[in-house]
C-alpha positions in Angstrom: 5.8 -39.7 -1.0 2.7 -37.8 0.2 3.1 -35.7 3.4 1.2 -37.0 6.7 -1.2 -34.6 7.5 -1.9 -34.8 11.4 -5.6 -33.2 12.4 -5.7 -30.9 15.5 -7.5 -33.4 17.6 -5.1 -35.9 16.9 -2.4 -33.5 17.9 -3.6 -32.3 21.2 -4.5 -35.7 21.8 -0.8 -36.9 21.4 0.4 -34.0 23.8 -1.9 -35.0 26.4 -1.1 -38.7 26.3 2.6 -37.9 26.6 2.0 -35.5 29.4 -0.2 -38.2 31.0 2.7 -40.9 30.9 5.3 -38.4 32.1 3.0 -37.6 34.9 2.4 -41.3 35.6 6.1 -42.0 35.4 7.3 -39.3 37.5 4.9 -40.4 40.5 5.8 -44.0 40.4 9.5 -43.4 40.1 9.0 -41.1 42.8 7.7 -43.7 45.5 10.4 -46.2 44.1 13.3 -44.1 44.9 12.1 -42.5 48.1 11.6 -46.2 49.5 14.8 -47.8 47.7 12.7 -49.9 45.3 10.6 -51.5 48.3 7.3 -48.9 49.2 6.1 -49.4 52.7 3.2 -51.2 53.8 1.5 -47.8 54.7 2.3 -46.1 51.7 1.0 -49.1 49.3 -2.3 -47.5 48.6 -0.9 -44.1 47.9 2.2 -45.3 45.4 -0.9 -47.4 43.4 -3.3 -44.7 43.2 -1.5 -41.3 43.3 0.1 -42.0 39.8 -3.1 -42.6 38.1 -4.7 -39.7 39.7 -1.8 -37.7 38.4 -2.7 -38.7 34.6 -6.1 -36.7 34.6 -5.1 -34.3 37.4 -2.0 -32.8 35.9 -3.6 -33.1 32.5 -6.6 -31.3 33.5 -5.0 -28.6 35.3 -2.7 -27.8 32.5 -5.4 -27.7 30.0 -7.1 -25.4 32.2 -4.6 -22.6 32.6 -3.7 -22.9 28.7 -0.5 -24.8 28.6 -2.0 -26.8 25.6 -2.5 -23.8 23.7 1.4 -23.7 23.5 2.9 -24.4 20.4 5.6 -27.1 21.1 7.7 -26.5 18.3 8.3 -22.4 19.3 8.6 -23.8 23.0 11.0 -21.1 25.0 11.6 -19.7 28.2 8.4 -18.0 28.7 6.4 -21.0 28.1 8.8 -23.1 30.5 8.1 -20.5 33.2 4.5 -21.1 32.7 4.7 -24.7 32.9 6.9 -24.5 36.0 4.0 -22.8 37.7 1.2 -25.0 37.0 3.4 -28.1 37.7 4.5 -26.5 40.9 0.6 -25.8 42.0 -0.4 -29.1 41.1 2.1 -30.6 43.3 1.3 -28.2 46.2 -2.6 -29.1 45.8 -1.8 -32.7 46.4 0.5 -32.0 49.6 -2.3 -29.7 51.2 -5.0 -32.2 50.4 -3.0 -35.5 51.5 -1.4 -33.9 54.4 -3.6 -31.5 55.7 -7.2 -31.8 54.6 -7.8 -35.7 54.5 -6.4 -36.4 57.7 -8.5 -34.1 59.5 -11.8 -36.4 59.0 -9.9 -40.0 58.5 -6.4 -41.2 59.5 -4.2 -41.2 56.8 -0.7 -41.0 55.8 0.1 -38.3 53.5 2.5 -37.9 50.6 6.1 -37.6 52.0 7.7 -34.6 51.2 10.7 -36.7 49.5 8.1 -38.2 47.1 6.6 -35.0 46.4 10.1 -33.2 45.6 11.1 -36.2 43.4 7.8 -36.2 41.5 7.7 -32.5 41.0 11.4 -32.4 39.8 10.8 -35.8 37.3 7.7 -34.2 36.2 8.8 -30.8 35.3 12.1 -32.0 33.6 10.3 -34.8 31.7 7.5 -32.3 30.1 10.2 -29.8 29.4 12.3 -32.4 27.9 9.2 -33.5 25.7 8.7 -30.0 24.5 12.3 -29.4 23.6 12.4 -32.9 21.8 9.5 -31.7 19.6 11.4 -28.4 18.9 14.6 -30.2 18.2 12.8 -32.3 16.0 10.8 -29.6 13.9 14.2 -27.6 13.7 16.3 -30.2 12.2 14.0 -31.6 9.9 13.8 -28.2 8.3 17.4 -27.9 8.3 17.5 -31.5 6.2 14.9 -29.9 3.8 17.0 -26.8 3.4 19.2 -26.8 0.1 22.7 -27.1 1.8 25.1 -24.3 1.4 28.5 -24.4 1.5 30.2 -23.2 4.6 32.7 -21.1 2.9 29.9 -19.7 0.4 28.0 -18.1 3.5 28.5 -14.1 4.0 30.3 -13.7 7.3 29.0 -11.1 9.7 30.2 -9.5 12.6 27.7 -8.2 15.5 28.1 -4.8 17.2 26.5 -5.8 20.5 26.6 -8.9 22.5 23.3 -8.4 24.3 19.8 -10.1 24.1 19.4 -9.0 20.7 22.5 -10.1 19.4 21.8 -13.6 21.2 18.4 -13.6 19.2 20.2 -12.9 15.9 23.0 -15.6 16.2 19.7 -18.3 17.1 17.9 -17.0 13.9 20.8 -17.3 11.8 21.2 -20.8 12.8 17.8 -21.9 12.3 17.3 -20.3 9.0 19.8 -21.4 6.6 18.2 -19.4 3.9 19.7 -16.2 5.5 22.8 -17.4 3.8 25.0 -16.0 7.0 27.5 -16.9 9.5 28.0 -14.8 12.5 31.8 -15.3 13.4 32.0 -12.9 16.4 30.8 -10.1 18.5 32.3 -6.8 19.5 31.2 -5.0 22.5 32.3 -2.2 24.5 31.3 -3.8 28.1 34.8 -5.3 28.9 33.1 -7.8 31.5 31.8 -9.5 28.1 35.1 -9.7 26.1 37.0 -12.9 25.6 33.5 -14.7 26.8 31.0 -16.2 24.5 27.4 -15.7 23.7 25.4 -18.5 22.4 28.5 -20.1 21.4 30.0 -17.2 19.5 33.3 -15.3 20.9 33.0 -11.4 21.7 36.5 -10.6 20.0 36.9 -7.1 21.8 35.6 -3.6 22.1 34.2 -1.5 18.9 37.4 0.5 18.8 38.8 -2.5 17.3 36.4 -3.3 14.4 38.4 -2.5 11.8 41.2 -5.0 12.9 38.8 -7.7 13.9 36.9 -7.5 10.6 40.3 -7.6 8.7 41.6 -10.6 10.4 38.3 -12.8 9.5 37.8 -11.4 6.3 34.2 -9.9 7.3 33.0 -7.1 5.1 29.6 -6.9 6.8 28.8 -5.5 10.1 25.3 -5.4 11.8 24.6 -3.3 14.5 22.5 -5.5 16.9 21.4 -2.5 19.6 18.2 -1.5 18.4 18.7 1.3 21.2 21.8 2.5 19.8 22.5 6.3 20.0 23.2 8.3 17.1 26.9 9.3 18.6 27.5 5.7 19.0 26.6 4.8 15.2 28.4 7.7 14.2 31.5 6.7 16.0 31.2 3.4 13.9 30.6 5.1 10.6 33.9 6.7 11.3 35.6 3.8 12.0 34.3 1.9 9.0 34.9 5.0 6.7 37.4 4.0 3.7 37.5 0.4 4.8 34.8 -1.2 2.4 33.0 -2.3 5.3 29.1 -2.7 4.8 27.5 -1.5 7.7 23.6 -2.1 8.8 21.8 -1.3 11.8 18.5 -2.8 13.4 15.6 -0.3 13.1 14.8 1.4 16.7 12.4 0.0 19.1 9.6 2.2 17.9 10.4 0.7 14.6 10.8 -3.1 14.9 7.8 -5.3 14.0 6.6 -7.3 16.4 6.4 -11.1 16.3 9.0 -10.9 13.5 12.5 -12.3 13.1 15.0 -9.4 13.5 18.0 -10.4 11.3 15.5 -9.7 8.0 14.3 -6.1 9.6 18.5 -5.3 9.4 18.9 -2.3 7.1 21.3 0.2 5.6 22.4 3.1 7.9 19.9 6.0 7.4 20.7 9.7 7.9 18.3 9.8 10.9 20.4 7.5 12.7 23.5 9.5 13.1 21.8 13.0 13.0 22.3 13.5 16.5 18.8 14.2 17.5 17.0 11.5 19.6 13.6 10.7 17.9 10.6 12.1 20.3 8.0 9.1 20.6 4.7 10.2 22.0 2.1 7.8 23.4 -1.0 8.1 21.7 -2.9 5.0 23.5 -3.6 5.2 27.0 -3.0 1.3 26.9 0.5 1.8 26.1 1.3 2.9 29.6 1.4 6.8 28.9 1.3 9.1 32.4 -0.1 12.2 30.0 -3.2 12.7 28.3 -4.2 10.5 25.4 -5.4 11.0 21.9 -7.1 7.5 21.9 -10.1 8.5 23.8 -10.9 11.2 21.2 -10.3 9.4 18.2 -11.9 5.9 19.2 -15.1 5.4 17.1 -15.1 8.7 15.7 -15.5 9.8 11.8 -12.3 11.5 11.2 -11.2 13.5 7.7 -7.7 13.8 6.7 -6.7 16.2 3.8 -3.9 15.7 1.9 -4.1 12.2 3.0 -2.0 10.8 0.2 1.1 13.4 0.9 4.2 12.1 3.2 2.7 13.8 6.6 -1.0 13.1 5.6 -0.4 9.4 4.8 1.5 8.9 8.2 -1.3 10.5 10.2 -3.5 8.3 8.7 -1.5 5.3 9.4 -1.1 6.4 13.1 -4.9 7.1 13.5 -5.9 3.7 12.4 -3.9 2.2 15.1 -6.5 4.2 17.3 -9.4 2.7 15.8 -11.6 5.0 14.6 -15.2 4.7 13.2 -14.7 6.1 9.7 -11.6 7.6 8.1 -12.1 9.9 5.3 -9.2 10.1 2.8 -9.3 13.3 1.1 -6.8 14.5 -1.5 -6.5 15.9 -5.4 -4.2 13.0 -6.6 -6.0 9.9 -7.2 -2.7 7.6 -7.7 -1.5 8.5 -4.0 -4.9 8.6 -2.2 -5.3 4.9 -4.1 -2.1 3.9 -2.4 -2.9 4.8 0.7 -6.2 3.7 0.9 -4.8 0.4 -0.4 -2.5 0.1 2.1 -4.9 0.9 5.1 -7.5 -2.0 3.7 -4.6 -4.5 3.4 -3.1 -3.5 7.1 -6.5 -2.7 9.0 -9.2 -4.9 7.4 -11.5 -3.8 9.6 -11.2 -0.1 9.4 -13.9 1.9 7.4 -12.1 3.8 4.7 -13.5 6.3 1.9 -11.4 7.7 -0.4 -12.3 10.9 -1.4 -10.8 13.0 -4.7 -11.4 16.6 -4.3 -9.5 19.8 -4.5 -9.6 22.1 -1.3 -10.3 25.2 -3.1 -13.6 23.6 -4.3 -15.8 25.0 -1.7 -19.0 23.8 -3.0 -17.5 20.1 -3.1 -15.8 20.4 0.2 -19.2 21.5 1.6 -21.0 18.4 0.2 -18.3 16.3 1.7 -18.6 17.6 5.4 -22.4 17.7 4.8 -22.7 14.0 3.6 -20.2 12.5 6.3 -20.4 14.9 9.2 -16.7 14.2 10.0 -16.3 15.0 14.1 -12.5 15.8 13.6 -10.6 17.2 10.6 -6.8 17.1 10.2 -5.7 19.3 7.6 -2.5 18.6 5.7 -3.4 19.5 2.2 -0.9 22.2 1.5 1.9 23.7 -1.3 5.0 23.5 0.3 7.7 24.1 -1.9 9.4 27.8 -1.4 11.0 28.4 -4.7 8.0 27.1 -6.7 5.6 29.2 -4.5 7.9 31.8 -5.5 7.3 32.0 -8.9 3.4 31.0 -8.5 2.6 33.1 -5.5 -1.2 33.0 -6.3 -1.4 29.8 -6.0 0.2 29.8 -2.6 -2.2 32.2 -1.3 -5.2 30.4 -2.6 -4.4 26.9 -1.8 -2.9 27.5 1.7 -4.4 30.6 3.1 -7.9 31.2 1.2 -8.6 27.4 1.1 -7.9 26.7 4.7 -9.5 29.6 5.9 -12.8 28.3 4.0 -12.7 24.9 5.2 -12.4 26.3 8.9 -15.9 28.1 8.1 -17.1 25.1 7.0 -16.0 23.1 9.6 -17.8 25.9 12.2 -20.7 25.6 10.0 -21.3 21.5 10.4 -20.4 21.2 14.0 -17.0 19.7 13.7 -15.6 19.0 17.1 -12.1 19.6 16.6 -10.0 21.2 13.6 -6.3 20.7 13.4 -4.4 22.7 11.1 -0.6 21.5 9.9 1.7 24.2 9.6 5.1 25.2 9.1 8.4 26.9 11.1 8.2 28.9 7.4 5.3 30.8 8.7 7.3 32.5 11.6 8.3 35.6 10.6 7.7 34.7 7.1 10.3 35.6 4.1 8.7 33.6 1.2 5.2 33.3 -0.2 5.0 29.8 1.2 5.8 31.1 4.6 3.5 34.1 4.1 0.5 31.9 3.3 1.1 29.6 5.8 0.9 32.4 8.5 -2.2 33.9 7.1 -3.7 30.2 7.2 -2.5 30.0 10.8 -4.1 33.5 11.6 -7.4 32.9 9.9 -7.8 29.6 11.3 -7.1 30.6 14.9 -9.7 33.7 14.4 -12.5 31.3 14.3 -11.4 30.1 18.2 -12.9 33.4 19.5 -16.6 32.5 18.8 -17.0 29.0 17.5 -17.6 25.8 19.5 -15.2 24.0 17.3 -12.0 23.6 18.5 -9.3 25.0 16.1 -5.7 24.1 16.7 -2.5 24.9 14.9 0.4 22.3 15.0 3.9 23.9 13.7 6.8 22.0 12.9 10.2 21.8 11.0 11.1 19.8 8.1 10.4 16.3 8.1 13.2 13.8 6.8 12.4 11.7 3.5 9.6 13.5 2.4 9.1 14.2 -0.9 11.1 16.8 -2.6 12.8 17.6 0.7 16.4 17.9 1.3 17.3 14.5 2.1 15.9 12.5 -1.1 17.4 15.5 -3.2 20.6 14.8 -1.7 20.5 11.1 -2.4 19.7 11.4 -6.0 22.3 13.7 -6.3 25.4 11.6 -4.6 24.0 8.6 -6.9 24.4 10.7 -10.1 28.1 11.2 -8.7 27.5 14.6 -7.7 27.7 18.0 -7.0 25.9 17.8 -3.7 24.4 21.6 -3.9 23.9 23.4 -0.6 22.7 27.0 -0.6 24.9 28.3 2.3 27.7 26.6 4.4 26.0 28.1 7.6 22.1 27.1 6.9 20.6 25.3 9.5 17.0 23.4 9.5 15.1 21.8 12.2 14.4 18.2 11.2 12.0 15.6 12.6 10.8 12.1 11.7 7.7 11.6 9.7 5.9 9.5 12.4 7.1 11.9 14.8 5.2 14.9 13.0 2.3 12.7 12.5 2.2 11.7 16.2 2.5 15.6 17.1 -0.2 16.4 15.2 -2.7 13.7 16.5 -1.7 14.1 20.2 -2.4 18.1 19.9 -6.3 17.1 20.4 -5.2 15.9 23.5 -3.4 18.8 25.2 -4.5 22.0 22.9 -6.9 24.5 23.8 -8.9 26.3 21.1 -6.7 29.0 19.6 -3.4 27.8 20.3 -0.4 26.9 18.3 1.8 23.4 19.5 5.3 22.8 18.6 7.2 19.6 19.5 10.7 20.0 21.3 12.7 19.6 18.4 16.2 20.0 20.0 19.0 21.6 18.2 18.8 22.7 14.7 21.0 20.5 12.1 23.8 22.1 10.0 22.6 21.7 6.1 26.6 21.3 5.0 27.2 19.0 8.0 24.0 16.9 6.7 25.5 16.7 3.4 28.9 15.5 4.5 27.3 12.7 6.7 25.0 11.5 3.5 28.2 11.1 1.2 30.2 9.4 4.0 27.0 6.8 4.2 27.1 6.3 0.9 30.5 5.3 1.0 32.4 8.2 -0.8 34.4 11.0 0.9 33.2 14.7 0.6 34.8 17.0 -1.9 37.2 14.0 -3.2 34.4 11.4 -4.5 31.9 13.6 -4.3 32.0 17.5 -4.3 30.0 20.0 -2.1 28.7 23.3 -4.1 27.5 26.2 -2.5 24.8 28.0 -4.6 23.6 30.9 -2.6 20.1 31.2 -0.8 17.1 31.1 -3.2 14.5 33.7 -3.4 12.4 33.8 0.1 14.8 31.4 1.6 16.1 32.0 4.7 19.5 30.9 6.5 17.8 30.0 9.9 14.6 29.0 10.6 12.7 29.6 13.8 9.6 27.8 15.8 8.5 30.8 17.4 8.2 34.7 16.2 9.7 37.6 18.1 6.1 38.5 19.7 5.4 34.8 20.4 5.9 33.3 23.7 6.3 29.5 25.0 4.1 28.0 27.7 4.2 24.4 28.8 1.6 22.0 27.9 0.3 18.8 29.9 3.0 16.8 27.8 6.4 17.3 28.3 7.5 17.1 24.9 4.5 19.7 23.7 4.8 23.4 24.2 2.1 25.8 23.2 2.5 29.0 21.8 1.1 32.3 23.4 -0.4 35.0 21.1 -2.9 37.4 21.1 -6.6 36.6 20.5 -7.6 37.0 17.1 -11.1 38.7 16.4 -13.1 37.0 13.5 -14.3 40.3 12.7 -10.8 40.8 11.0 -11.2 37.5 9.3 -13.8 38.6 6.3 -11.8 41.6 5.6 -9.1 39.8 5.0 -10.7 36.8 3.1 -12.4 39.7 1.2 -9.0 41.5 0.3 -7.0 38.1 -0.5 -9.6 37.2 -2.7 -9.8 40.1 -4.6 -6.0 40.5 -5.3 -5.6 36.5 -6.6 -8.6 37.0 -8.5 -7.3 39.8 -10.3 -3.6 37.8 -10.6 -1.8 40.8 -9.3 2.2 41.0 -9.3 4.1 39.3 -6.8 5.3 42.5 -5.2 1.8 43.8 -5.3 0.6 40.4 -3.9 3.0 40.6 -1.1 2.2 43.7 0.1 -1.4 43.0 0.2 -0.7 39.8 2.0 1.6 42.0 4.4 -1.1 44.4 4.9 -3.7 41.5 5.9 -1.4 40.1 8.5 -1.4 43.9 9.9 -4.9 44.1 10.0 -5.0 41.0 12.3 -2.2 42.4 14.6 -4.5 45.7 14.9 -7.4 43.8 15.8 -5.8 42.3 18.8 -3.8 44.6 20.0 -6.3 45.5 22.9 -6.8 41.8 23.8 -5.0 39.6 26.4 -2.6 37.3 25.7 -3.9 33.4 25.8 
């Protein structure tokens, strides 16, 4: 049987007709009820004319306030509030007109208050009933069309958190049989909710009773329905579920939840960042987000932006965050064509109105980079391209110096030459008192970029942060792969610690730096306390459902060449000062002279060109650091 298709015009006409009928019926019944079925002679005229006036009157004023743009099959509380306001407005207008305005010019008996109240009540209830009836009919028609699933085959789920989010999940599960879920109860630590019901589902006890409740109900899946759940709360639940076979899932944090989407499909496995204990810092990048702090949006909006290393973990996330701020043109520069292709396709899909240009280039090729800056004239550069693996760079020190240090210096020089407004270098905590070629190369990059700040009109900034959770080749994916193979999980030292942040945090810090940073500054994010890597390994093993040392062994391998036991965000000679944003600090350092830059570049270029031995190259690089230090001794701290 062919499906009946109703045009939008006919659908809207049907809505207007139904509301008009309710308006006429409510007003007519109001007069009959108020006068016990026999309307007084003094109000006969009103009783005849007012219901007829109510049809176009209410429909027109409701149309004017956009009520017919609402989708009836999705009618909810906010829609009901809007309807309540418009119905009340019309009723007040009728009262004011018939009782105050018209009697000033001609003798006239206005609408009795009783009639107005009854009419308002019936009209509101009737129109709400129409809309909920439409929603109910669509819901049940959809349910009938869904393949029926035996209730015994549904996956039983227990929800942790009997709040608004939990109630929404219950509604979604009922409206979507294809999810094949059944919410059997809640646990909540609020004692006032225990033994009560939310959306008809009982709150069975507190979270400390989780294991006993799931066992009695034969439940093996638990969903933490609290987007604002703290790391401590999630750790407590993980500890309770350890060894029980319970499968825990969590909703994304408030910043991750996709707008205008059902919550239930967004539930995911608990990830290590959920239990690390460091609350994620979210920075407001756009002024319309209600931030009280300087915003990057005004500097990004409708500008041409170049991101180097745009295919990497940090570079690609910077591109995603920038796209939200509506730049005029986003240049995606990278050496690997596959990663650049992927981020370009993602941005074209998610931001179809954004102009993006993929640029395949190596930042060490000065002539190619110069053509790019000359042709596209970027106003802001975010320099994320770099070699980052400490052990690899220890074995390939020339690559570290050429790619991380010299290429950054050349790019900064070109930025100055071609009038780039702001240049942001992304650095690492390994650049602080460096003990590896990777850290040394990034420290040199910091100093060479900052040396331009003394004389250039371009604003040069350095952004420094620690490890990024989940970035390619970082400790978390390495541990995940080792656990998947059955172990062992390798940790270099039981006392080793590292600072961690999420990829969105790192990208937001980099972008927010242009709103608060002054030329020559190094900016760092409040990263809380460092995380013990051995504890991280244990927690990841537990999240995978195993017991550390019993199911999955942890092996101590010893520090690798160039590796530190503990990292720091500031050096021994650096001091911290606040910025306009409470979560971002500036590192005070001495002003660097551009005169030292040419000598350092020449010295490093000669050493790398002759491919000197690692020990000799280390000595040369250290000498370059001392050159900067010597040249800046007599200058004031900025």
